[in-house]
ZADO-1210 file (C-alpha; in nm, 4 decimals, padded with zeros to 6 digits):
<atoms>
<atom x="00.0232" y="00.0042" z="-00.0006" code="MET" pos="1"/>
<atom x="00.1401" y="00.3534" z="-00.0960" code="ASP" pos="2"/>
<atom x="00.1095" y="00.5810" z="00.2056" code="PHE" pos="3"/>
<atom x="00.2326" y="00.8968" z="00.0343" code="THR" pos="4"/>
<atom x="00.0639" y="01.1983" z="-00.1390" code="PHE" pos="5"/>
<atom x="00.0039" y="01.1741" z="-00.4905" code="THR" pos="6"/>
<atom x="00.1463" y="01.4642" z="-00.7326" code="GLU" pos="7"/>
<atom x="-00.1553" y="01.6488" z="-00.7464" code="ASP" pos="8"/>
<atom x="-00.1892" y="01.6814" z="-00.3168" code="GLN" pos="9"/>
<atom x="00.1664" y="01.7914" z="-00.3001" code="LEU" pos="10"/>
<atom x="00.0545" y="02.0219" z="-00.5784" code="VAL" pos="11"/>
<atom x="-00.2176" y="02.1768" z="-00.3881" code="PHE" pos="12"/>
<atom x="-00.0292" y="02.2217" z="-00.0594" code="LYS" pos="13"/>
<atom x="00.2196" y="02.4314" z="-00.2506" code="GLU" pos="14"/>
<atom x="-00.0106" y="02.6620" z="-00.4732" code="ALA" pos="15"/>
<atom x="-00.1790" y="02.7271" z="-00.0983" code="ILE" pos="16"/>
<atom x="00.1695" y="02.7952" z="00.0607" code="SER" pos="17"/>
<atom x="00.2134" y="03.0494" z="-00.1896" code="ARG" pos="18"/>
<atom x="-00.0866" y="03.2225" z="-00.2211" code="PHE" pos="19"/>
<atom x="-00.0650" y="03.2484" z="00.1661" code="LEU" pos="20"/>
<atom x="00.2541" y="03.3741" z="00.1823" code="MET" pos="21"/>
<atom x="00.1914" y="03.6537" z="00.0118" code="THR" pos="22"/>
<atom x="-00.1884" y="03.7566" z="00.1821" code="GLU" pos="23"/>
<atom x="-00.0613" y="03.6562" z="00.5120" code="ALA" pos="24"/>
<atom x="00.2700" y="03.8589" z="00.6369" code="ALA" pos="25"/>
<atom x="00.3236" y="03.9235" z="00.9978" code="PRO" pos="26"/>
<atom x="00.2416" y="04.2710" z="00.9715" code="GLU" pos="27"/>
<atom x="-00.1035" y="04.2005" z="00.8138" code="MET" pos="28"/>
<atom x="-00.1960" y="03.9625" z="01.1029" code="LEU" pos="29"/>
<atom x="-00.0471" y="04.2293" z="01.3920" code="ARG" pos="30"/>
<atom x="-00.3237" y="04.5109" z="01.1497" code="GLU" pos="31"/>
<atom x="-00.5985" y="04.2530" z="01.1660" code="ILE" pos="32"/>
<atom x="-00.5878" y="04.1143" z="01.5035" code="TRP" pos="33"/>
<atom x="-00.6299" y="04.4852" z="01.6090" code="GLU" pos="34"/>
<atom x="-00.9364" y="04.5592" z="01.4410" code="THR" pos="35"/>
<atom x="-01.2981" y="04.5664" z="01.5926" code="GLU" pos="36"/>
<atom x="-01.4114" y="04.2161" z="01.3737" code="ALA" pos="37"/>
<atom x="-01.0657" y="04.0289" z="01.4250" code="GLY" pos="38"/>
<atom x="-01.0991" y="03.9481" z="01.0334" code="ARG" pos="39"/>
<atom x="-00.9906" y="04.0794" z="00.6867" code="SER" pos="40"/>
<atom x="-01.3181" y="04.0942" z="00.4448" code="PRO" pos="41"/>
<atom x="-01.0517" y="04.1566" z="00.1802" code="GLU" pos="42"/>
<atom x="-00.8331" y="03.8288" z="00.2552" code="LEU" pos="43"/>
<atom x="-01.1665" y="03.6112" z="00.2696" code="HIS" pos="44"/>
<atom x="-01.2821" y="03.7593" z="-00.0675" code="ARG" pos="45"/>
<atom x="-00.8778" y="03.6299" z="-00.2069" code="LYS" pos="46"/>
<atom x="-00.9764" y="03.3325" z="-00.0104" code="ILE" pos="47"/>
<atom x="-01.2843" y="03.2503" z="-00.1886" code="ALA" pos="48"/>
<atom x="-01.1094" y="03.4077" z="-00.5364" code="GLU" pos="49"/>
<atom x="-00.9125" y="03.0960" z="-00.4867" code="GLN" pos="50"/>
<atom x="-01.1701" y="02.8612" z="-00.4820" code="GLY" pos="51"/>
<atom x="-01.0727" y="02.7639" z="-00.1520" code="LEU" pos="52"/>
<atom x="-01.4694" y="02.7825" z="00.0300" code="THR" pos="53"/>
<atom x="-01.5550" y="02.5147" z="-00.2507" code="ALA" pos="54"/>
<atom x="-01.3199" y="02.2656" z="-00.1868" code="LEU" pos="55"/>
<atom x="-01.5628" y="02.0440" z="00.0239" code="SER" pos="56"/>
<atom x="-01.8720" y="02.1730" z="-00.1489" code="VAL" pos="57"/>
<atom x="-02.0361" y="01.9111" z="-00.3556" code="PRO" pos="58"/>
<atom x="-02.0312" y="01.9441" z="-00.7429" code="GLU" pos="59"/>
<atom x="-02.4049" y="01.9976" z="-00.7852" code="ALA" pos="60"/>
<atom x="-02.4126" y="02.2561" z="-00.5946" code="GLN" pos="61"/>
<atom x="-02.0822" y="02.4487" z="-00.7817" code="GLY" pos="62"/>
<atom x="-01.7929" y="02.3008" z="-00.5567" code="GLY" pos="63"/>
<atom x="-01.5014" y="02.0750" z="-00.5584" code="LEU" pos="64"/>
<atom x="-01.5992" y="01.8077" z="-00.3657" code="GLY" pos="65"/>
<atom x="-01.2979" y="01.7274" z="-00.1873" code="MET" pos="66"/>
<atom x="-01.2713" y="01.5126" z="00.1041" code="ASP" pos="67"/>
<atom x="-01.1095" y="01.5359" z="00.4528" code="ASP" pos="68"/>
<atom x="-00.7851" y="01.4644" z="00.3306" code="ILE" pos="69"/>
<atom x="-00.7242" y="01.7595" z="00.1107" code="ALA" pos="70"/>
<atom x="-00.8512" y="01.9270" z="00.4237" code="TRP" pos="71"/>
<atom x="-00.5570" y="01.8259" z="00.6147" code="ALA" pos="72"/>
<atom x="-00.3147" y="01.9537" z="00.3753" code="LEU" pos="73"/>
<atom x="-00.4693" y="02.2842" z="00.3492" code="LEU" pos="74"/>
<atom x="-00.5243" y="02.3515" z="00.7502" code="THR" pos="75"/>
<atom x="-00.1440" y="02.2768" z="00.8103" code="GLN" pos="76"/>
<atom x="-00.0935" y="02.5962" z="00.5920" code="GLU" pos="77"/>
<atom x="-00.3739" y="02.7912" z="00.7728" code="LEU" pos="78"/>
<atom x="-00.1943" y="02.7136" z="01.0493" code="GLY" pos="79"/>
<atom x="00.1632" y="02.7844" z="00.9189" code="TYR" pos="80"/>
<atom x="00.0284" y="03.1044" z="00.8295" code="TYR" pos="81"/>
<atom x="-00.1924" y="03.1617" z="01.1355" code="ALA" pos="82"/>
<atom x="-00.4469" y="03.3087" z="00.9211" code="ILE" pos="83"/>
<atom x="-00.7281" y="03.5355" z="01.0595" code="PRO" pos="84"/>
<atom x="-01.0152" y="03.3768" z="00.9147" code="ASP" pos="85"/>
<atom x="-01.3779" y="03.1545" z="00.9672" code="SER" pos="86"/>
<atom x="-01.3128" y="02.9714" z="00.6653" code="MET" pos="87"/>
<atom x="-01.2210" y="02.6374" z="00.8334" code="VAL" pos="88"/>
<atom x="-01.5862" y="02.6295" z="01.0137" code="ASP" pos="89"/>
<atom x="-01.7367" y="02.7314" z="00.7053" code="THR" pos="90"/>
<atom x="-01.5748" y="02.5290" z="00.4324" code="ALA" pos="91"/>
<atom x="-01.5048" y="02.2296" z="00.6077" code="TYR" pos="92"/>
<atom x="-01.6937" y="02.1668" z="00.9309" code="VAL" pos="93"/>
<atom x="-02.0215" y="02.3161" z="00.8910" code="SER" pos="94"/>
<atom x="-01.9933" y="02.2226" z="00.4966" code="VAL" pos="95"/>
<atom x="-01.9277" y="01.8297" z="00.6116" code="GLY" pos="96"/>
<atom x="-02.2553" y="01.8547" z="00.7879" code="LEU" pos="97"/>
<atom x="-02.4555" y="02.0560" z="00.5409" code="LEU" pos="98"/>
<atom x="-02.3784" y="01.7443" z="00.2768" code="SER" pos="99"/>
<atom x="-02.4974" y="01.5029" z="00.4858" code="ALA" pos="100"/>
<atom x="-02.8469" y="01.6451" z="00.5211" code="LEU" pos="101"/>
<atom x="-03.1463" y="01.5474" z="00.2493" code="PRO" pos="102"/>
<atom x="-03.0713" y="01.6260" z="-00.0764" code="GLU" pos="103"/>
<atom x="-03.3903" y="01.7510" z="-00.1351" code="ASP" pos="104"/>
<atom x="-03.3716" y="01.9751" z="00.1442" code="LEU" pos="105"/>
<atom x="-03.3853" y="02.3266" z="-00.0319" code="ALA" pos="106"/>
<atom x="-03.2710" y="02.5978" z="00.2335" code="VAL" pos="107"/>
<atom x="-02.9354" y="02.2621" z="00.2286" code="ARG" pos="108"/>
<atom x="-02.8459" y="02.3438" z="-00.1329" code="ASN" pos="109"/>
<atom x="-02.9130" y="02.6893" z="-00.1463" code="GLU" pos="110"/>
<atom x="-02.6474" y="02.7577" z="00.1819" code="ILE" pos="111"/>
<atom x="-02.3904" y="02.5765" z="00.0166" code="LEU" pos="112"/>
<atom x="-02.3807" y="02.7491" z="-00.3220" code="ALA" pos="113"/>
<atom x="-02.3312" y="03.0234" z="-00.1590" code="GLN" pos="114"/>
<atom x="-02.0547" y="02.8550" z="00.0631" code="VAL" pos="115"/>
<atom x="-01.9236" y="02.7738" z="-00.2521" code="ALA" pos="116"/>
<atom x="-01.8752" y="03.1576" z="-00.4142" code="GLU" pos="117"/>
<atom x="-01.7719" y="03.2906" z="-00.1178" code="GLY" pos="118"/>
<atom x="-02.0589" y="03.4903" z="-00.0010" code="ASP" pos="119"/>
<atom x="-02.1860" y="03.3220" z="00.3661" code="LEU" pos="120"/>
<atom x="-02.0319" y="03.2891" z="00.6651" code="ARG" pos="121"/>
<atom x="-02.1564" y="02.9983" z="00.9317" code="ILE" pos="122"/>
<atom x="-02.0653" y="02.9803" z="01.2782" code="ALA" pos="123"/>
<atom x="-02.0946" y="02.6205" z="01.4423" code="VAL" pos="124"/>
<atom x="-02.2514" y="02.6083" z="01.8259" code="ALA" pos="125"/>
<atom x="-02.1412" y="02.2432" z="01.9212" code="HIS" pos="126"/>
<atom x="-02.2324" y="02.1665" z="02.2478" code="SER" pos="127"/>
<atom x="-01.8554" y="02.0478" z="02.3006" code="ILE" pos="128"/>
<atom x="-01.7588" y="02.3778" z="02.2461" code="ASN" pos="129"/>
<atom x="-01.9347" y="02.6597" z="02.5820" code="PRO" pos="130"/>
<atom x="-01.8458" y="02.9537" z="02.3324" code="LEU" pos="131"/>
<atom x="-01.8692" y="02.9997" z="01.9770" code="VAL" pos="132"/>
<atom x="-01.6250" y="03.1858" z="01.7582" code="ALA" pos="133"/>
<atom x="-01.7248" y="03.4285" z="01.4645" code="ASP" pos="134"/>
<atom x="-02.0913" y="03.4241" z="01.5559" code="VAL" pos="135"/>
<atom x="-02.0896" y="03.8125" z="01.5375" code="HIS" pos="136"/>
<atom x="-01.9905" y="03.7846" z="01.1831" code="LEU" pos="137"/>
<atom x="-02.2425" y="03.4872" z="01.0586" code="ALA" pos="138"/>
<atom x="-02.4958" y="03.5227" z="00.8010" code="ASP" pos="139"/>
<atom x="-02.6141" y="03.2094" z="00.8951" code="ARG" pos="140"/>
<atom x="-02.5850" y="02.9847" z="01.2899" code="VAL" pos="141"/>
<atom x="-02.5820" y="02.5987" z="01.3161" code="LEU" pos="142"/>
<atom x="-02.6599" y="02.4971" z="01.7121" code="VAL" pos="143"/>
<atom x="-02.6817" y="02.1722" z="01.7976" code="GLU" pos="144"/>
<atom x="-02.9792" y="02.1664" z="02.0877" code="HIS" pos="145"/>
<atom x="-03.0073" y="01.7521" z="02.2356" code="GLU" pos="146"/>
<atom x="-02.9190" y="01.6182" z="01.9047" code="GLY" pos="147"/>
<atom x="-03.0923" y="01.7673" z="01.6682" code="ALA" pos="148"/>
<atom x="-02.9939" y="02.0230" z="01.4087" code="VAL" pos="149"/>
<atom x="-03.1172" y="02.3782" z="01.3598" code="HIS" pos="150"/>
<atom x="-02.9724" y="02.6302" z="01.1270" code="LEU" pos="151"/>
<atom x="-03.0682" y="03.0330" z="01.2530" code="VAL" pos="152"/>
<atom x="-02.9539" y="03.3304" z="01.1515" code="THR" pos="153"/>
<atom x="-02.6618" y="03.5492" z="01.3429" code="ARG" pos="154"/>
<atom x="-02.9673" y="03.7938" z="01.5451" code="GLU" pos="155"/>
<atom x="-03.1719" y="03.4516" z="01.6283" code="GLN" pos="156"/>
<atom x="-02.9014" y="03.3620" z="01.8563" code="THR" pos="157"/>
<atom x="-02.8902" y="03.6291" z="02.0794" code="GLY" pos="158"/>
<atom x="-02.5168" y="03.6704" z="02.1032" code="TYR" pos="159"/>
<atom x="-02.5218" y="04.0343" z="02.1974" code="GLU" pos="160"/>
<atom x="-02.6584" y="03.9721" z="02.5060" code="ASN" pos="161"/>
<atom x="-02.3966" y="03.7684" z="02.6385" code="SER" pos="162"/>
<atom x="-02.1201" y="04.0532" z="02.6127" code="GLY" pos="163"/>
<atom x="-01.7729" y="03.9784" z="02.4776" code="ALA" pos="164"/>
<atom x="-01.5407" y="03.6673" z="02.5543" code="HIS" pos="165"/>
<atom x="-01.1588" y="03.7809" z="02.5244" code="SER" pos="166"/>
<atom x="-00.9637" y="03.5150" z="02.3942" code="SER" pos="167"/>
<atom x="-00.5862" y="03.5248" z="02.4169" code="ILE" pos="168"/>
<atom x="-00.5921" y="03.4741" z="02.0338" code="ASP" pos="169"/>
<atom x="-00.6806" y="03.8959" z="01.9592" code="SER" pos="170"/>
<atom x="-00.8299" y="03.7789" z="01.6104" code="SER" pos="171"/>
<atom x="-01.0667" y="03.5313" z="01.7449" code="ARG" pos="172"/>
<atom x="-01.4023" y="03.6763" z="01.8958" code="ARG" pos="173"/>
<atom x="-01.5680" y="03.4554" z="02.0836" code="LEU" pos="174"/>
<atom x="-01.9947" y="03.4561" z="02.2116" code="SER" pos="175"/>
<atom x="-02.2242" y="03.2451" z="02.4838" code="LYS" pos="176"/>
<atom x="-02.5805" y="03.1958" z="02.2335" code="ILE" pos="177"/>
<atom x="-02.9367" y="03.1887" z="02.3817" code="SER" pos="178"/>
<atom x="-03.1394" y="02.9747" z="02.1655" code="PHE" pos="179"/>
<atom x="-03.4432" y="02.8992" z="02.1526" code="THR" pos="180"/>
<atom x="-03.5587" y="02.6370" z="01.9138" code="PRO" pos="181"/>
<atom x="-03.8383" y="02.5723" z="01.6657" code="THR" pos="182"/>
<atom x="-03.9902" y="02.3936" z="01.4337" code="ALA" pos="183"/>
<atom x="-03.9229" y="02.6283" z="01.1356" code="ASP" pos="184"/>
<atom x="-03.5318" y="02.6845" z="01.2512" code="SER" pos="185"/>
<atom x="-03.4558" y="02.2893" z="01.3152" code="GLN" pos="186"/>
<atom x="-03.3635" y="02.1142" z="00.9829" code="VAL" pos="187"/>
<atom x="-03.2925" y="01.7145" z="01.0993" code="LEU" pos="188"/>
<atom x="-03.3935" y="01.5691" z="01.3748" code="ASP" pos="189"/>
<atom x="-03.2700" y="01.4271" z="01.7412" code="ALA" pos="190"/>
<atom x="-03.2099" y="01.0599" z="01.5889" code="GLN" pos="191"/>
<atom x="-03.0641" y="01.1789" z="01.2595" code="ALA" pos="192"/>
<atom x="-02.8807" y="01.4564" z="01.4125" code="GLY" pos="193"/>
<atom x="-02.6679" y="01.2397" z="01.6602" code="ALA" pos="194"/>
<atom x="-02.3939" y="01.0984" z="01.4109" code="GLN" pos="195"/>
<atom x="-02.3842" y="01.4356" z="01.1986" code="LEU" pos="196"/>
<atom x="-02.3287" y="01.6262" z="01.5391" code="TRP" pos="197"/>
<atom x="-02.0676" y="01.3102" z="01.6218" code="ASN" pos="198"/>
<atom x="-01.8987" y="01.3716" z="01.2547" code="GLU" pos="199"/>
<atom x="-01.9355" y="01.7285" z="01.2712" code="THR" pos="200"/>
<atom x="-01.7169" y="01.6667" z="01.5998" code="LEU" pos="201"/>
<atom x="-01.4645" y="01.5365" z="01.4267" code="ASN" pos="202"/>
<atom x="-01.3897" y="01.7406" z="01.1559" code="ARG" pos="203"/>
<atom x="-01.3571" y="02.0213" z="01.3889" code="GLY" pos="204"/>
<atom x="-01.1051" y="01.8622" z="01.5961" code="ALA" pos="205"/>
<atom x="-00.9175" y="01.7398" z="01.3149" code="LEU" pos="206"/>
<atom x="-00.8861" y="02.0972" z="01.1639" code="ALA" pos="207"/>
<atom x="-00.7367" y="02.2288" z="01.5146" code="VAL" pos="208"/>
<atom x="-00.5250" y="01.9343" z="01.4935" code="ALA" pos="209"/>
<atom x="-00.4654" y="02.0180" z="01.1508" code="GLY" pos="210"/>
<atom x="-00.3440" y="02.3742" z="01.2233" code="GLN" pos="211"/>
<atom x="-00.1602" y="02.3338" z="01.5428" code="SER" pos="212"/>
<atom x="00.0506" y="02.1174" z="01.3951" code="LEU" pos="213"/>
<atom x="00.1124" y="02.3950" z="01.1072" code="GLY" pos="214"/>
<atom x="00.1757" y="02.6236" z="01.4186" code="LEU" pos="215"/>
<atom x="00.4417" y="02.4039" z="01.5353" code="ALA" pos="216"/>
<atom x="00.6455" y="02.3995" z="01.2343" code="GLN" pos="217"/>
<atom x="00.6323" y="02.7779" z="01.1967" code="ARG" pos="218"/>
<atom x="00.7203" y="02.8203" z="01.5738" code="MET" pos="219"/>
<atom x="01.0002" y="02.5846" z="01.4784" code="LEU" pos="220"/>
<atom x="01.1320" y="02.7849" z="01.1906" code="ASP" pos="221"/>
<atom x="01.0869" y="03.0447" z="01.3730" code="LEU" pos="222"/>
<atom x="01.3179" y="02.9528" z="01.6711" code="SER" pos="223"/>
<atom x="01.6052" y="02.8136" z="01.4242" code="VAL" pos="224"/>
<atom x="01.5872" y="03.1212" z="01.2553" code="ASP" pos="225"/>
<atom x="01.6748" y="03.3003" z="01.5855" code="TYR" pos="226"/>
<atom x="01.8660" y="03.0637" z="01.6878" code="ALA" pos="227"/>
<atom x="02.1351" y="03.1320" z="01.4097" code="VAL" pos="228"/>
<atom x="02.1262" y="03.4857" z="01.4106" code="GLN" pos="229"/>
<atom x="02.1725" y="03.5617" z="01.7744" code="ARG" pos="230"/>
<atom x="02.4801" y="03.5323" z="01.9178" code="LYS" pos="231"/>
<atom x="02.6578" y="03.4681" z="02.2378" code="GLN" pos="232"/>
<atom x="03.0218" y="03.4929" z="02.3140" code="PHE" pos="233"/>
<atom x="03.0956" y="03.5348" z="01.9507" code="GLY" pos="234"/>
<atom x="02.8876" y="03.2015" z="01.8835" code="LYS" pos="235"/>
<atom x="02.5334" y="03.1592" z="01.7746" code="PRO" pos="236"/>
<atom x="02.3239" y="02.9862" z="02.0009" code="ILE" pos="237"/>
<atom x="02.1797" y="02.7571" z="01.7735" code="GLY" pos="238"/>
<atom x="02.5923" y="02.5883" z="01.8217" code="SER" pos="239"/>
<atom x="02.5007" y="02.5147" z="02.1981" code="PHE" pos="240"/>
<atom x="02.4174" y="02.1762" z="02.2469" code="GLN" pos="241"/>
<atom x="02.1460" y="02.2929" z="02.4660" code="ALA" pos="242"/>
<atom x="01.9386" y="02.5016" z="02.2696" code="VAL" pos="243"/>
<atom x="02.0210" y="02.2052" z="01.9540" code="LYS" pos="244"/>
<atom x="01.8076" y="01.9289" z="02.2001" code="HIS" pos="245"/>
<atom x="01.5201" y="02.1376" z="02.2303" code="LYS" pos="246"/>
<atom x="01.4600" y="02.2370" z="01.8094" code="LEU" pos="247"/>
<atom x="01.5413" y="01.8564" z="01.8063" code="ALA" pos="248"/>
<atom x="01.2473" y="01.7416" z="02.0479" code="ASP" pos="249"/>
<atom x="01.0331" y="01.9436" z="01.8455" code="VAL" pos="250"/>
<atom x="01.1415" y="01.8212" z="01.5321" code="VAL" pos="251"/>
<atom x="01.0408" y="01.4676" z="01.7049" code="SER" pos="252"/>
<atom x="00.7265" y="01.6077" z="01.7842" code="ALA" pos="253"/>
<atom x="00.6009" y="01.7136" z="01.4891" code="ILE" pos="254"/>
<atom x="00.7278" y="01.4206" z="01.2492" code="GLU" pos="255"/>
<atom x="00.5658" y="01.1729" z="01.5351" code="PHE" pos="256"/>
<atom x="00.2157" y="01.4125" z="01.4937" code="ALA" pos="257"/>
<atom x="00.2150" y="01.4294" z="01.1197" code="LYS" pos="258"/>
<atom x="00.1087" y="01.0356" z="01.0757" code="PRO" pos="259"/>
<atom x="-00.1572" y="01.0692" z="01.3215" code="ALA" pos="260"/>
<atom x="-00.3199" y="01.3657" z="01.1267" code="LEU" pos="261"/>
<atom x="-00.3015" y="01.1707" z="00.8615" code="TYR" pos="262"/>
<atom x="-00.4382" y="00.8613" z="00.9655" code="ARG" pos="263"/>
<atom x="-00.7070" y="01.0254" z="01.1313" code="ALA" pos="264"/>
<atom x="-00.8181" y="01.2263" z="00.7416" code="ALA" pos="265"/>
<atom x="-00.7756" y="00.9302" z="00.6015" code="TYR" pos="266"/>
<atom x="-01.0612" y="00.7549" z="00.8214" code="ALA" pos="267"/>
<atom x="-01.2973" y="01.0555" z="00.8476" code="LEU" pos="268"/>
<atom x="-01.2784" y="00.9980" z="00.4227" code="ALA" pos="269"/>
<atom x="-01.3873" y="00.6733" z="00.4546" code="ASN" pos="270"/>
<atom x="-01.6062" y="00.6650" z="00.7419" code="ASN" pos="271"/>
<atom x="-01.3311" y="00.4480" z="00.9723" code="ASP" pos="272"/>
<atom x="-01.5742" y="00.2946" z="01.2616" code="PRO" pos="273"/>
<atom x="-01.2391" y="00.3964" z="01.4651" code="ARG" pos="274"/>
<atom x="-01.2535" y="00.7355" z="01.3287" code="ALA" pos="275"/>
<atom x="-01.3661" y="00.8811" z="01.6630" code="ASP" pos="276"/>
<atom x="-01.0349" y="00.7665" z="01.8433" code="VAL" pos="277"/>
<atom x="-00.8169" y="00.8246" z="01.5650" code="TYR" pos="278"/>
<atom x="-00.9356" y="01.2162" z="01.5494" code="VAL" pos="279"/>
<atom x="-00.8984" y="01.2286" z="01.9545" code="SER" pos="280"/>
<atom x="-00.5007" y="01.0567" z="01.8655" code="HIS" pos="281"/>
<atom x="-00.4375" y="01.2923" z="01.6010" code="ALA" pos="282"/>
<atom x="-00.5598" y="01.6321" z="01.7999" code="LYS" pos="283"/>
<atom x="-00.3582" y="01.5313" z="02.1278" code="LEU" pos="284"/>
<atom x="-00.0292" y="01.4840" z="01.9132" code="THR" pos="285"/>
<atom x="-00.0771" y="01.8189" z="01.7131" code="CYS" pos="286"/>
<atom x="-00.1841" y="01.9829" z="01.9957" code="CYS" pos="287"/>
<atom x="00.1199" y="01.8738" z="02.2221" code="GLU" pos="288"/>
<atom x="00.3341" y="01.9358" z="01.9202" code="ALA" pos="289"/>
<atom x="00.2348" y="02.2942" z="01.9190" code="ALA" pos="290"/>
<atom x="00.2458" y="02.3587" z="02.2440" code="LEU" pos="291"/>
<atom x="00.6013" y="02.1877" z="02.3070" code="LEU" pos="292"/>
<atom x="00.6675" y="02.4216" z="01.9709" code="ALA" pos="293"/>
<atom x="00.5843" y="02.7258" z="02.1922" code="ALA" pos="294"/>
<atom x="00.7592" y="02.6119" z="02.5338" code="ARG" pos="295"/>
<atom x="01.1044" y="02.5549" z="02.3354" code="HIS" pos="296"/>
<atom x="01.0317" y="02.8947" z="02.0804" code="GLY" pos="297"/>
<atom x="01.0045" y="03.1177" z="02.4022" code="ILE" pos="298"/>
<atom x="01.3172" y="02.9663" z="02.5136" code="GLN" pos="299"/>
<atom x="01.5388" y="02.9886" z="02.2793" code="VAL" pos="300"/>
<atom x="01.4302" y="03.3534" z="02.1974" code="HIS" pos="301"/>
<atom x="01.4276" y="03.4434" z="02.5677" code="GLY" pos="302"/>
<atom x="01.2200" y="03.6872" z="02.7272" code="ALA" pos="303"/>
<atom x="01.1733" y="03.9090" z="02.4060" code="MET" pos="304"/>
<atom x="00.9737" y="03.6044" z="02.2519" code="GLY" pos="305"/>
<atom x="00.6517" y="03.7383" z="02.4378" code="TYR" pos="306"/>
<atom x="00.6879" y="04.0569" z="02.3250" code="THR" pos="307"/>
<atom x="00.4407" y="04.2449" z="02.0675" code="TRP" pos="308"/>
<atom x="00.7392" y="04.2751" z="01.8181" code="GLU" pos="309"/>
<atom x="00.8023" y="03.9230" z="01.8250" code="ALA" pos="310"/>
<atom x="00.6217" y="03.7418" z="01.5326" code="ASP" pos="311"/>
<atom x="00.6546" y="03.4421" z="01.7629" code="LEU" pos="312"/>
<atom x="00.4170" y="03.5400" z="02.0005" code="GLN" pos="313"/>
<atom x="00.0959" y="03.5357" z="01.7375" code="MET" pos="314"/>
<atom x="00.1206" y="03.1676" z="01.6690" code="PHE" pos="315"/>
<atom x="00.2051" y="03.0393" z="02.0322" code="MET" pos="316"/>
<atom x="-00.1086" y="03.2475" z="02.1431" code="LYS" pos="317"/>
<atom x="-00.3103" y="03.0904" z="01.8285" code="ARG" pos="318"/>
<atom x="-00.1519" y="02.7431" z="01.9584" code="ALA" pos="319"/>
<atom x="-00.2955" y="02.7744" z="02.2882" code="TRP" pos="320"/>
<atom x="-00.6001" y="02.9018" z="02.2320" code="ALA" pos="321"/>
<atom x="-00.6914" y="02.6034" z="01.9867" code="LEU" pos="322"/>
<atom x="-00.5593" y="02.3597" z="02.2865" code="ASN" pos="323"/>
<atom x="-00.9039" y="02.3382" z="02.4523" code="SER" pos="324"/>
<atom x="-01.0958" y="02.3983" z="02.1151" code="SER" pos="325"/>
<atom x="-01.3332" y="02.1090" z="01.9865" code="TRP" pos="326"/>
<atom x="-01.2603" y="01.9492" z="02.3007" code="GLY" pos="327"/>
<atom x="-00.9683" y="01.9497" z="02.5592" code="THR" pos="328"/>
<atom x="-00.7169" y="01.7151" z="02.6386" code="ARG" pos="329"/>
<atom x="-00.9099" y="01.5156" z="02.8746" code="GLU" pos="330"/>
<atom x="-01.2030" y="01.4861" z="02.6616" code="PHE" pos="331"/>
<atom x="-01.0418" y="01.3356" z="02.3801" code="HIS" pos="332"/>
<atom x="-00.7526" y="01.1195" z="02.6223" code="ARG" pos="333"/>
<atom x="-01.1138" y="00.9937" z="02.7752" code="GLN" pos="334"/>
<atom x="-01.2352" y="00.9092" z="02.4087" code="ARG" pos="335"/>
<atom x="-00.8950" y="00.6907" z="02.3521" code="ILE" pos="336"/>
<atom x="-00.9049" y="00.5123" z="02.6930" code="ALA" pos="337"/>
<atom x="-01.2960" y="00.3836" z="02.6200" code="ASP" pos="338"/>
<atom x="-01.1674" y="00.2215" z="02.3142" code="ASP" pos="339"/>
<atom x="-00.8385" y="00.0993" z="02.3839" code="ILE" pos="340"/>
<atom x="-00.9808" y="-00.0460" z="02.7336" code="PHE" pos="341"/>
<atom x="-01.2728" y="-00.1868" z="02.5986" code="ALA" pos="342"/>
<atom x="-01.3688" y="-00.5185" z="02.6008" code="ASP" pos="343"/>
<atom x="-01.2493" y="-00.7196" z="02.2493" code="GLY" pos="344"/>
<atom x="-01.0814" y="-00.3977" z="02.1812" code="ALA" pos="345"/>
<atom x="-00.9143" y="-00.3843" z="01.8264" code="ALA" pos="346"/>
<atom x="-00.5787" y="-00.2878" z="01.9190" code="VAL" pos="347"/>
<atom x="-00.1825" y="-00.4114" z="01.7228" code="GLY" pos="348"/>
<atom x="-00.0676" y="-00.3396" z="01.4327" code="PRO" pos="349"/>
<atom x="-00.2803" y="-00.5820" z="01.2277" code="GLN" pos="350"/>
<atom x="-00.5885" y="-00.3298" z="01.2843" code="TYR" pos="351"/>
<atom x="-00.4379" y="-00.0326" z="01.1646" code="THR" pos="352"/>
<atom x="-00.4931" y="-00.0005" z="00.8128" code="PHE" pos="353"/>
<atom x="-00.6834" y="-00.3910" z="00.8059" code="GLY" pos="354"/>
<atom x="-00.5252" y="-00.7126" z="00.6164" code="GLU" pos="355"/>
</atoms>
């Protein structure tokens, strides 16, 4: 079995990286952080023009119909450049849920077509997240209520009454919603919706894992660059064993996290019955790599790494903020424990990809 990415997938990843390198310089991120919305309409427009909002939308609604594996590559680039946009929640997490709704549902097809064009933002209110990101800009909000799927407008969430909830990541705007379900707002009942919300949780967690891995790589690159330039006793600090070991630890964490991320993406794309445990494994390992990169990056940079002038602090804060999004570490550890300690658990190398 060939586990490598295809040439088309690698070209896709490289094209996204070149685009974001141009459009998301650290100086631009600082400017967006200080705006009232925390988002850039201009950047969102350019993202849509690249076709990224249409990535997972079914072809019947004007999209490209790509799967979770493509997003495992894309989210790494979004993390690497710390993109301050709600594209992941709209174009990946929400689209995954909406695409699974009955095809004869008019509102489903209408919204998917609008997402593909980049004309609509969607926020996702899943019970795993006590606060909802980007409600202040959302045109529609998908809400979980006792397993049922509800679709409402921003005004129907009562988000303005909750006040501002600050995040250490200054590009994130968080809200607590107050929602009264109605027959008109429900698009899927609890019996059918429970499975879709679990898949939505997995996609949200996988998106966080991919971004965290990208953040880890960016913080490593920043730390290596600094270690080469900063000198003590007439030598670059990168020549000292203590610094080398810390950076090597980060490299190891990133390399161990990559296969976990790709395995989880493969499992989701192919409806693997153990997708839950693979996604939890990916989120834990990728977030841990990002946290390690942040910790060691600060030690390499010294106290200046915390300052506004240092680029490191932006990526570090994003990693901290994402760590508890779409499930805490305790939640994902429990999902893994429930799986591997169950009677007749499918544990061992023979179960990795089947025979």
